[in-house]
C-alpha positions, 0 to 999 in steps of 0.5 A: 652961067652955061657952066654952072646950067650945064652941071646942075644937068648934069646931076640933077641927072646922076640923081635920077638914075640913080634913084631909080635903079633897080637891085635884083635878087635871087631865089633859091627853091628847096628843090634847087632851082634859082629865079631871078627876082627884078627889086625887092620879092616881098612875103605877104601875109598869107605866106607868099612872096611875090616877086616881078621874074626878070621877063618882067612878069609878076609872079608868086611863089610859098614861102616855104618853098624858099631857102633863101632870097639874096641880092645881086650886085 
């Protein structure tokens, strides 16, 4: 009984941690800067790319200034 309970607790913890994992993205601008984003950047209808930077601050950049967005593994 204790073994089954322990196994279910470990399984639940693993699933919670996997579901909460955020990916990190690299945003390279046209002028060569690299910005690190916590979570996937989102493009708005106004032509901006919104993201949360590595310091936890919400930022936006003009889509025309973005050269490439890639996920960091």
